[in-house]
C-alpha positions as CSV (number, residue, x, y, z in Angstrom):
1,M,2.5,79.4,196.9
2,A,-1.0,80.1,194.6
3,D,-1.0,83.9,193.7
4,H,-4.6,84.5,195.5
5,L,-2.7,83.7,198.8
6,R,0.4,85.9,198.6
7,P,0.6,89.3,199.9
8,M,-0.5,92.2,197.7
9,E,2.9,93.6,198.0
10,E,4.5,90.5,196.3
11,L,2.1,90.3,193.4
12,L,2.9,93.8,192.6
13,R,6.7,93.5,192.4
14,I,6.2,90.4,190.2
15,P,6.2,91.7,186.9
16,I,8.6,94.1,187.1
17,L,11.2,91.5,188.5
18,G,14.3,91.0,185.8
19,I,12.4,93.8,183.3
20,E,15.6,97.0,183.2
21,D,15.1,100.1,181.4
22,T,17.3,101.1,178.2
23,I,17.9,105.1,179.8
24,V,20.2,104.5,182.9
25,V,19.3,107.8,185.1
26,P,21.5,108.5,187.1
27,V,21.2,109.1,190.8
28,V,19.6,112.4,192.1
29,L,21.2,113.6,195.5
30,A,19.0,116.3,195.4
31,D,16.6,116.9,198.8
32,K,12.9,116.4,196.9
33,F,12.7,115.8,193.0
34,E,10.0,115.7,191.4
35,L,8.6,116.4,187.8
36,K,5.6,117.4,187.8
37,P,2.3,116.1,185.6
38,E,2.0,119.2,183.7
39,L,5.9,118.9,182.3
40,I,5.4,115.6,181.6
41,D,2.0,116.2,180.1
42,F,3.7,118.9,178.2
43,I,6.9,117.2,176.8
44,S,4.4,114.3,175.8
45,N,2.2,116.6,173.4
46,N,5.1,117.2,171.5
47,H,5.5,113.8,170.5
48,F,8.1,112.4,167.6
49,F,6.7,109.7,166.1
50,G,9.5,108.6,163.6
51,L,8.1,108.1,160.5
52,D,10.1,107.9,157.4
53,N,9.2,111.3,156.7
54,D,9.9,113.0,160.4
55,D,13.0,114.8,160.9
56,H,14.6,113.6,164.0
57,H,17.2,116.2,164.2
58,S,14.2,118.7,164.0
59,Q,12.8,116.7,167.3
60,I,15.4,117.0,169.0
61,K,16.7,120.3,169.0
62,R,12.9,121.3,169.8
63,F,12.6,119.4,172.5
64,Y,16.4,120.6,173.5
65,Q,14.4,123.8,173.6
66,I,11.7,123.0,175.6
67,T,13.6,121.4,178.0
68,R,16.0,124.0,178.4
69,T,13.6,126.4,179.6
70,F,12.9,125.3,183.1
71,K,15.7,124.5,185.6
72,I,15.3,122.4,188.8
73,N,17.6,123.1,192.2
74,H,20.3,120.3,192.8
75,V,18.8,118.4,189.7
76,P,21.7,118.4,186.6
77,H,19.8,119.2,183.8
78,D,20.8,115.9,181.9
79,V,18.8,113.7,184.5
80,V,16.2,115.7,183.5
81,K,16.1,115.3,180.0
82,L,17.0,111.6,180.0
83,I,14.0,111.6,182.6
84,L,11.2,113.6,180.6
85,F,12.9,111.7,176.7
86,P,10.5,108.6,176.8
87,F,8.0,110.6,177.1
88,S,8.6,112.8,173.9
89,L,8.5,109.3,172.0
90,K,5.6,107.6,170.4
91,G,4.3,105.3,167.7
92,A,7.8,103.2,165.9
93,A,10.0,106.2,167.6
94,E,8.8,104.3,170.9
95,T,9.5,101.2,169.9
96,W,13.1,101.5,168.8
97,L,13.2,102.9,172.2
98,E,11.6,99.9,173.9
99,N,14.0,97.5,171.9
100,E,17.4,98.4,172.4
101,P,19.3,96.7,174.1
102,P,19.0,97.3,178.6
103,N,20.8,99.6,180.4
104,S,22.2,101.1,176.7
105,I,21.6,104.6,177.2
106,T,23.5,106.1,179.6
107,S,23.8,109.8,178.2
108,L,22.5,112.3,175.9
109,D,25.3,111.3,173.5
110,D,24.0,107.7,173.5
């Protein structure tokens, strides 16, 4: 079927078929779970670029310090960190994550 004749729902679904995320986030059993845009913005404003002179240990420590300041009821803290981690990366660090194999990060230890 020509693209111009496909239903919009199908057209929007096509680009992501077969694409898997690097980070596997466990299922959250909370009834209502939402990360506020302000929280994502806050994490995004504290990017780690992965430059040669960047200290990745300091970045991870800062990320943990920031993420431990909030709690979401019925959502494991590690799940929130796994979801937010990609938002903390930019530049070479973001490229590194994008080039990791699909489903290769399943916990914070990875």
